[in-house]
Backbone as numpy.savetxt, mean C-alpha at the origin, in Angstrom:
# Nx Ny Nz CAx CAy CAz Cx Cy Cz
-5.17 -25.37 -0.22 -3.96 -24.59 0.04 -3.38 -24.12 -1.30
-2.96 -22.88 -1.33 -2.42 -22.31 -2.56 -1.02 -22.86 -2.82
-0.70 -22.99 -4.08 0.64 -23.46 -4.41 1.64 -22.34 -4.15
2.91 -22.69 -4.05 3.95 -21.70 -3.78 3.98 -20.63 -4.87
3.73 -21.01 -6.12 3.72 -20.04 -7.21 2.63 -19.00 -7.00
1.43 -19.44 -6.63 0.32 -18.51 -6.44 0.60 -17.53 -5.31
1.23 -17.97 -4.25 1.42 -17.10 -3.10 2.55 -16.11 -3.28
3.48 -16.37 -4.22 4.60 -15.46 -4.40 4.43 -14.53 -5.59
3.43 -14.74 -6.42 3.20 -13.86 -7.57 2.60 -12.54 -7.12
2.94 -11.48 -7.84 2.35 -10.19 -7.56 0.90 -10.17 -8.01
0.08 -9.49 -7.24 -1.34 -9.36 -7.56 -1.68 -7.87 -7.60
-2.48 -7.48 -8.56 -2.88 -6.09 -8.70 -4.34 -5.94 -8.32
-4.65 -4.89 -7.55 -6.03 -4.66 -7.13 -6.31 -3.18 -6.97
-7.59 -2.83 -7.06 -8.07 -1.50 -6.71 -9.09 -1.61 -5.57
-9.29 -2.81 -5.06 -10.27 -3.07 -4.00 -9.76 -2.51 -2.67
-10.47 -1.53 -2.13 -10.06 -0.87 -0.89 -9.94 -1.86 0.27
-10.87 -2.79 0.38 -10.83 -3.75 1.49 -9.60 -4.65 1.42
-9.24 -5.08 0.22 -8.06 -5.94 0.03 -6.79 -5.17 0.41
-6.70 -3.92 -0.04 -5.52 -3.09 0.24 -5.38 -2.85 1.74
-6.47 -2.49 2.36 -6.44 -2.22 3.81 -6.07 -3.47 4.60
-6.67 -4.60 4.26 -6.38 -5.86 4.97 -4.91 -6.25 4.80
-4.39 -6.18 3.57 -3.00 -6.53 3.29 -2.07 -5.64 4.13
-2.35 -4.34 4.13 -1.52 -3.38 4.85 -1.56 -3.62 6.36
-2.74 -3.77 6.91 -2.88 -3.94 8.35 -2.31 -5.26 8.85
-2.39 -6.32 8.03 -1.80 -7.61 8.42 -0.29 -7.50 8.59
0.32 -6.50 7.96 1.77 -6.32 8.00 2.18 -5.16 8.90
1.22 -4.59 9.60 1.51 -3.48 10.51 1.73 -2.16 9.82
1.29 -2.04 8.58 1.47 -0.81 7.82 0.36 0.20 8.08
0.66 1.44 7.75 -0.30 2.54 7.88 -0.31 3.34 6.58
-1.46 3.87 6.19 -1.51 4.71 5.00 -0.75 6.01 5.25
-0.03 6.46 4.23 0.79 7.66 4.39 0.94 8.39 3.07
1.48 9.59 3.16 1.78 10.41 2.00 3.18 11.00 2.16
3.85 11.25 1.07 5.18 11.83 1.10 5.05 13.32 1.44
5.65 13.74 2.56 5.52 15.13 3.03 5.87 16.15 1.95
6.96 15.94 1.26 7.45 16.91 0.28 6.52 17.09 -0.91
5.53 16.19 -1.07 4.64 16.28 -2.23 3.23 16.74 -1.85
3.02 17.03 -0.57 1.71 17.52 -0.14 1.53 18.95 -0.62
0.29 19.30 -0.95 0.04 20.63 -1.49 -1.30 21.17 -0.99
-1.27 22.35 -0.37 -2.49 23.02 0.12 -3.37 22.09 0.96
-2.75 21.30 1.83 -3.50 20.43 2.71 -3.98 19.14 2.07
-3.59 18.90 0.82 -3.99 17.68 0.12 -2.87 16.66 0.14
-3.24 15.40 0.24 -2.26 14.32 0.26 -1.42 14.32 -1.00
-0.16 14.02 -0.84 0.75 13.94 -1.98 0.86 12.51 -2.47
2.06 12.12 -2.85 2.31 10.76 -3.34 2.04 9.76 -2.22
1.27 8.74 -2.53 0.88 7.76 -1.52 1.97 6.75 -1.25
2.03 6.32 -0.01 2.95 5.28 0.44 2.27 4.47 1.54
2.86 3.32 1.84 2.50 2.55 3.03 3.69 2.68 3.96
3.44 3.10 5.20 4.52 3.32 6.17 4.51 2.19 7.20
5.67 1.58 7.40 5.84 0.53 8.39 6.71 1.06 9.52
6.55 0.52 10.72 7.39 0.92 11.85 8.81 0.47 11.66
9.77 1.25 12.10 9.61 2.58 12.70 9.16 3.59 11.63
8.36 4.59 12.04 7.83 5.55 11.08 8.94 6.24 10.29
8.70 6.45 9.01 9.62 7.16 8.13 9.38 8.66 8.33
10.44 9.40 8.66 10.30 10.84 8.92 9.87 11.62 7.70
10.06 11.08 6.51 9.67 11.76 5.28 8.21 11.56 4.90
7.50 10.78 5.74 6.09 10.49 5.45 5.19 11.05 6.53
3.97 11.37 6.13 2.91 11.74 7.06 1.87 10.63 7.00
1.56 10.05 8.14 0.49 9.05 8.16 -0.84 9.76 8.05
-1.75 9.18 7.27 -3.06 9.77 7.03 -4.13 8.71 7.28
-5.37 9.12 7.32 -6.48 8.19 7.51 -6.79 7.44 6.23
-7.49 6.31 6.40 -7.84 5.50 5.23 -8.75 6.25 4.27
-9.69 7.05 4.79 -10.60 7.78 3.89 -9.82 8.72 2.96
-8.89 9.49 3.52 -8.08 10.41 2.73 -7.19 9.62 1.75
-6.62 8.52 2.22 -5.77 7.68 1.39 -6.53 7.18 0.16
-7.71 6.61 0.39 -8.46 6.04 -0.73 -9.06 7.11 -1.64
-9.34 8.29 -1.11 -9.80 9.39 -1.96 -8.70 9.75 -2.96
-7.47 9.90 -2.46 -6.33 10.22 -3.32 -6.03 9.06 -4.28
-6.12 7.83 -3.77 -5.88 6.63 -4.57 -6.81 6.59 -5.78
-8.09 6.83 -5.55 -9.07 6.81 -6.64 -8.89 7.99 -7.59
-8.61 9.17 -7.05 -8.38 10.36 -7.88 -7.18 10.17 -8.81
-6.14 9.51 -8.29 -4.91 9.32 -9.06 -5.05 8.22 -10.11
-6.10 7.40 -10.01 -6.30 6.34 -11.00 -5.21 5.29 -10.96
-4.79 4.93 -9.76 -3.73 3.94 -9.61 -4.27 2.63 -9.06
-3.45 1.60 -9.12 -3.76 0.29 -8.58 -2.65 -0.10 -7.60
-2.92 -1.09 -6.78 -1.99 -1.56 -5.77 -1.46 -2.92 -6.18
-0.16 -3.00 -6.46 0.48 -4.26 -6.81 1.16 -4.76 -5.55
0.86 -6.01 -5.17 1.41 -6.53 -3.92 1.70 -8.02 -4.02
2.52 -8.47 -3.10 2.88 -9.89 -3.00 2.45 -10.35 -1.61
1.81 -11.51 -1.53 1.37 -12.03 -0.23 2.49 -12.71 0.54
3.26 -13.53 -0.15 4.32 -14.32 0.51 5.61 -14.26 -0.28
6.73 -14.37 0.43 8.03 -14.44 -0.22 8.23 -15.87 -0.72
9.30 -16.10 -1.47 9.56 -17.45 -1.99 9.74 -18.47 -0.88
10.23 -18.04 0.28 10.40 -18.98 1.39 9.16 -19.07 2.28
8.04 -18.48 1.83 6.77 -18.63 2.53 6.48 -17.60 3.61
7.37 -16.64 3.80 7.15 -15.61 4.82 6.23 -14.52 4.28
5.56 -13.82 5.20 4.70 -12.70 4.85 5.53 -11.64 4.14
5.10 -11.22 2.96 5.85 -10.25 2.17 5.30 -8.84 2.38
6.19 -7.87 2.35 5.80 -6.46 2.39 5.97 -5.81 1.02
6.32 -6.61 0.00 6.53 -6.02 -1.32 5.22 -5.45 -1.86
5.28 -4.21 -2.27 4.12 -3.54 -2.87 4.60 -2.33 -3.65
3.77 -1.89 -4.57 3.99 -0.61 -5.23 2.69 -0.16 -5.86
2.64 1.13 -6.14 1.47 1.70 -6.79 1.78 1.81 -8.27
0.83 1.37 -9.10 1.01 1.34 -10.54 -0.21 1.98 -11.23
-0.02 2.37 -12.47 -1.15 2.89 -13.25 -2.15 1.76 -13.52
-3.41 2.11 -13.51 -4.46 1.11 -13.79 -4.46 0.74 -15.25
């Protein structure tokens, strides 16, 4: 069993399977910010949780990861909060 410190620390990854699993375990969907989309291409990436955010467009995982890799970013996330609950904390950072 992981210690409380290990489960609450932020972890950075570029692994598509890890990102998808983390997102789906929390009910999230890959999305892009509508206002930043250009010529049919995904804009700034986000993870959208219910209820859906009107400022986001949900997209497929293939399109999400294509943009993710093109942008050269990594996914910083937390698995658990300090009190042991499933965390939704995440952000996209430069690699």
